[in-house]
C-alpha positions as CSV (number, residue, x, y, z in Angstrom):
1,M,83.6,78.4,122.2
2,T,84.0,80.1,118.7
3,H,82.4,79.3,115.5
4,Q,85.3,77.0,114.7
5,D,85.4,75.1,117.4
6,A,83.0,72.4,118.2
7,D,81.7,70.7,121.4
8,P,84.3,68.0,122.0
9,A,82.2,66.4,124.6
10,G,79.8,65.2,122.0
11,E,76.7,66.3,124.0
12,G,74.9,68.3,121.5
13,S,73.1,71.0,121.7
14,A,71.4,71.5,125.4
15,G,68.0,70.7,126.0
16,R,67.6,68.7,122.9
17,E,67.1,64.4,123.2
18,A,68.7,63.9,119.5
19,P,72.5,62.7,119.8
20,A,75.3,65.2,118.6
21,F,76.0,64.6,115.0
22,S,78.3,65.8,112.6
23,V,77.6,67.0,109.0
24,L,80.5,66.0,106.6
25,L,80.8,68.6,103.3
26,P,83.4,68.4,100.6
27,V,84.3,71.7,98.9
28,Y,86.6,71.1,95.4
29,A,87.4,73.6,92.3
30,G,84.5,72.6,90.0
31,D,81.9,73.8,92.6
32,R,79.8,77.1,92.6
33,A,80.2,80.0,95.2
34,E,76.5,80.9,95.2
35,W,75.8,77.2,95.2
36,L,78.0,76.3,98.3
37,R,76.1,79.4,100.4
38,R,72.6,78.1,99.3
39,A,73.7,74.6,100.6
40,F,75.6,75.8,103.5
41,V,72.4,77.7,104.9
42,S,69.9,74.6,104.4
43,I,72.3,72.2,106.6
44,T,72.8,75.2,109.3
45,T,70.4,77.5,110.0
46,E,67.3,76.5,108.2
47,Q,67.5,73.0,109.5
48,E,64.5,72.1,112.7
49,L,67.5,70.1,113.9
50,P,70.9,72.0,113.3
51,P,74.1,69.8,113.6
52,D,77.1,70.1,116.1
53,E,79.5,71.0,114.1
54,V,80.2,71.2,110.2
55,V,83.6,69.6,108.7
56,L,84.2,71.6,105.7
57,V,86.8,69.8,103.5
58,R,88.5,71.6,100.8
59,D,89.6,69.5,98.4
60,G,92.6,71.3,97.3
61,P,93.0,74.5,96.0
62,V,89.9,76.5,94.7
63,P,89.2,79.7,92.8
64,E,89.2,83.5,94.7
65,E,85.6,83.7,94.6
66,L,85.1,80.1,96.2
67,E,87.4,80.5,99.0
68,A,85.9,84.0,99.5
69,M,82.8,82.1,100.2
70,I,84.0,79.7,102.0
71,A,85.7,82.3,104.9
72,D,82.1,84.3,105.3
73,L,80.4,81.5,105.5
74,R,82.7,79.9,108.4
75,E,82.8,83.5,110.0
76,H,79.3,84.2,110.2
77,S,77.9,80.3,110.8
78,E,76.1,79.9,113.7
79,V,76.7,76.4,114.1
80,P,80.6,75.4,114.6
81,V,82.7,75.2,111.4
82,R,85.7,72.5,111.4
83,Y,87.4,73.7,108.3
84,V,90.1,71.2,106.6
85,P,91.9,73.0,104.1
86,L,94.0,70.0,101.6
87,P,96.8,71.2,100.3
88,Q,96.3,69.1,97.3
89,N,92.8,67.7,95.4
90,L,92.6,64.4,96.8
91,R,89.5,63.6,95.1
92,L,86.1,63.0,96.5
93,A,87.3,60.0,98.4
94,G,89.8,61.1,99.7
95,A,88.8,64.3,100.7
96,L,86.1,62.4,102.5
97,S,88.3,59.7,104.5
98,V,90.3,62.9,105.6
99,G,86.9,64.8,106.7
100,L,85.6,61.8,108.2
101,D,88.2,61.7,110.6
102,H,88.1,65.6,111.9
103,C,84.3,64.6,112.5
104,R,84.0,64.4,116.4
105,H,80.8,62.6,116.5
106,E,80.0,59.5,116.1
107,I,76.8,60.1,113.7
108,V,77.7,61.9,110.3
109,A,75.7,63.3,108.0
110,R,76.7,63.7,104.5
111,A,75.6,66.9,102.4
112,D,77.1,68.3,98.8
113,A,78.0,71.7,98.4
114,D,75.2,71.7,95.2
115,D,72.5,70.5,96.6
116,I,69.7,71.7,99.4
117,C,68.2,70.0,102.4
118,F,65.0,70.1,103.7
119,P,64.3,72.1,106.9
120,Q,63.0,68.5,108.5
121,R,65.8,66.6,107.0
122,F,68.3,66.1,110.0
123,A,65.2,65.9,112.9
124,R,64.0,63.2,110.5
125,Q,67.2,61.3,110.2
126,I,68.9,61.8,113.3
127,P,66.7,60.0,115.7
128,A,66.0,57.3,113.2
129,M,69.1,56.3,113.5
130,K,68.2,54.3,116.7
131,G,69.6,51.0,116.1
132,L,70.9,51.9,112.2
133,D,74.1,52.2,110.9
134,L,74.0,53.6,107.3
135,L,70.1,55.4,106.6
136,G,69.5,57.5,104.1
137,S,65.6,58.9,102.3
138,A,64.5,60.2,99.0
139,M,65.5,63.2,96.9
140,A,63.4,65.9,94.8
141,E,65.5,66.5,91.8
142,F,65.5,70.2,90.8
143,S,67.2,72.3,88.1
144,A,66.2,75.5,88.7
145,E,67.1,77.5,91.7
146,P,64.9,77.4,94.5
147,Q,63.9,80.7,96.3
148,E,66.0,80.7,99.6
149,G,64.1,80.0,103.1
150,A,61.2,78.2,101.3
151,A,60.8,74.4,100.3
152,P,61.6,75.0,96.5
153,L,58.2,72.7,95.4
154,Q,58.0,75.0,92.2
155,S,61.4,73.6,91.3
156,L,61.3,70.3,91.9
157,T,60.8,67.5,89.1
158,A,60.9,64.4,90.5
159,T,61.8,62.2,93.2
160,R,64.2,59.5,93.3
161,S,63.2,56.8,95.6
162,R,65.8,53.8,97.2
163,P,64.3,50.7,98.9
164,E,63.7,51.1,102.4
165,S,63.9,47.6,104.2
166,A,67.6,45.8,104.9
167,E,65.8,42.8,102.7
168,E,65.1,45.1,99.4
169,I,68.5,46.8,99.8
170,R,70.3,44.1,99.6
171,S,68.7,42.9,96.8
172,Y,68.5,46.2,94.9
173,A,72.3,46.9,95.4
174,A,73.2,44.0,92.7
175,F,72.5,46.2,90.2
176,H,71.6,49.9,91.4
177,N,73.6,52.3,94.4
178,P,70.6,51.9,97.1
179,F,71.3,55.0,98.8
180,N,71.2,58.3,97.5
181,H,74.8,59.6,98.6
182,P,73.7,62.9,99.6
183,S,70.7,61.9,102.1
184,I,72.9,59.6,103.9
185,V,73.5,59.2,107.8
186,F,75.9,56.7,109.2
187,R,77.8,55.6,112.0
188,K,81.7,56.8,111.7
189,S,82.6,53.2,113.7
190,A,80.4,51.1,111.1
191,V,82.3,53.2,107.8
192,H,85.7,52.6,109.2
193,A,84.7,48.9,110.1
194,A,84.3,48.4,106.1
195,G,87.5,49.7,105.4
196,G,86.3,53.7,104.8
197,Y,85.8,55.6,101.3
198,Q,88.5,53.7,99.0
199,D,89.4,55.7,95.4
200,M,87.1,54.6,93.1
201,P,85.9,57.5,90.9
202,L,82.1,58.2,90.2
203,M,81.5,54.9,92.3
204,E,83.0,56.3,95.7
205,D,79.8,55.9,97.6
206,Y,78.4,53.2,95.8
207,W,81.7,50.9,96.7
208,L,81.5,51.9,100.5
209,F,78.2,51.1,100.7
210,V,78.1,47.1,99.4
211,R,81.0,46.8,101.7
212,M,79.2,48.4,104.8
213,I,76.3,45.6,103.6
214,A,78.8,43.0,103.4
215,N,79.8,43.5,106.9
216,G,76.7,43.7,108.5
217,A,75.5,47.3,108.5
218,R,72.2,48.0,109.6
219,A,70.8,49.9,107.3
220,G,67.7,51.3,105.8
221,N,65.9,54.3,103.4
222,M,63.3,56.7,104.7
223,A,60.4,57.3,102.0
224,E,60.6,60.9,102.6
225,A,62.5,63.2,100.2
226,L,64.6,65.1,102.2
227,V,67.2,66.6,100.0
228,A,66.9,68.3,96.8
229,Y,69.3,66.9,94.1
230,R,70.6,69.4,91.6
231,V,70.3,67.8,87.8
232,G,71.5,69.0,84.8
233,E,72.8,67.4,81.4
234,E,76.2,67.5,82.3
235,L,75.7,65.0,85.4
236,F,75.5,62.7,82.9
237,E,78.2,63.7,80.9
238,R,80.7,63.2,83.6
239,R,79.5,59.3,84.2
240,G,81.0,58.5,80.6
241,G,83.9,57.9,79.1
242,L,87.1,55.4,79.5
243,R,87.9,56.2,82.9
244,A,84.7,55.7,83.9
245,L,84.1,52.2,82.5
246,R,87.3,51.3,84.2
247,S,86.2,52.7,87.3
248,D,82.7,50.4,86.9
249,L,84.3,47.1,85.7
250,R,86.8,47.4,88.9
251,F,83.8,48.1,91.0
252,Q,81.8,45.1,89.4
253,R,84.5,42.6,90.0
254,G,84.5,43.9,93.9
255,T,81.0,43.7,94.5
256,H,80.9,40.2,92.8
257,A,83.8,39.2,95.1
258,L,81.8,40.4,98.2
259,G,79.0,37.9,97.6
260,I,76.5,40.9,96.2
261,T,76.2,39.5,92.7
262,T,76.0,36.3,91.8
263,R,78.2,35.2,88.4
264,G,74.7,35.5,86.4
265,Q,73.8,39.0,87.8
266,Y,78.0,39.6,87.4
267,M,77.7,39.2,83.7
268,R,74.8,41.2,83.2
269,N,75.8,44.0,84.6
270,L,79.3,44.0,82.7
271,V,77.6,43.7,79.8
272,L,74.7,46.6,80.5
273,R,77.4,49.0,82.5
274,V,79.8,49.2,78.9
275,G,77.1,50.2,77.3
276,Y,75.8,52.7,80.0
277,R,79.5,54.2,80.1
278,L,80.2,54.7,76.2
279,V,77.2,55.8,75.1
280,P,77.0,59.6,74.8
281,G,75.8,61.7,77.8
282,R,72.4,62.6,76.9
283,L,71.5,58.8,76.0
284,R,72.6,58.2,79.1
285,A,70.2,60.4,80.6
286,W,67.4,58.9,78.8
287,G,68.6,55.5,80.0
288,Y,68.9,56.3,83.5
289,N,65.1,57.9,83.4
290,K,63.3,55.3,81.5
291,F,65.1,52.1,83.1
292,V,66.2,53.2,86.3
293,A,64.9,56.3,87.4
294,D,61.1,54.8,86.4
295,R,61.9,50.9,87.8
296,D,58.8,49.7,89.7
297,E,57.0,53.1,89.5
298,R,60.4,54.5,91.9
299,R,60.0,58.0,90.0
300,R,56.7,59.8,91.0
301,P,56.1,64.0,90.6
302,V,57.0,65.7,93.5
303,G,53.3,65.8,96.0
304,E,52.5,62.3,94.8
305,Q,55.2,60.8,97.3
306,G,52.2,59.3,99.3
């Protein structure tokens, strides 16, 4: 078996009890080569439970440096890599939809090209998928670059937690995304049953999750931070503007139609989201940290997670 060929039998690595699983990793022109390498190492060689394959989707043409990094990672990876180069940029939902079709295993973990997975992530999450269709975790935020091969505790600033029980998740989903997308593990069949990833800029993951919940998916979150999430001012800049607002309003209409929100909650969300999308990025970041991240004491310094 070469590094580019995954295990077609789906039995997983010999001698382990955890089920076989894929990691779905999209890459696009805006990603940085060095960040991709760090992310890739964190989901392969550094994992206590390595994946059975990585499905790396190149979402359209990328700069030469990034293309060279992809080629180097594929050549030297200790984990089989299924490379899916898309000739044109399909945006995140399109790239993930194509990539999901290339995943050979029922259990799929998501990863991003600019985040870092902690070594215990898959060892914690994959066995816990028994009886679940959708499982996330808390994330630790960072802006400075952690040192490779070590837990980047000195660079982490806070933990982004999410509700853990199915009941709490459904209630929380009426107002905020109940999952951290880069921490997600799901069953491919449950994603397809809910209609798969659909194009809704900046809301692709949230829209998938509410449809899965409405469709009866069994969901949960782990309190432990299993992913280090890269943050910065540019993150909140991308979340503003008329394009983001149009997508958000479409999302709110769809969520209300699914029965996730009451009419009162729907109207409340419309008012708040208009303000959120149209204010300057720095004010948007302040509002998130003040009213979302701090909600119910969900944002705590790393090391005080309990």
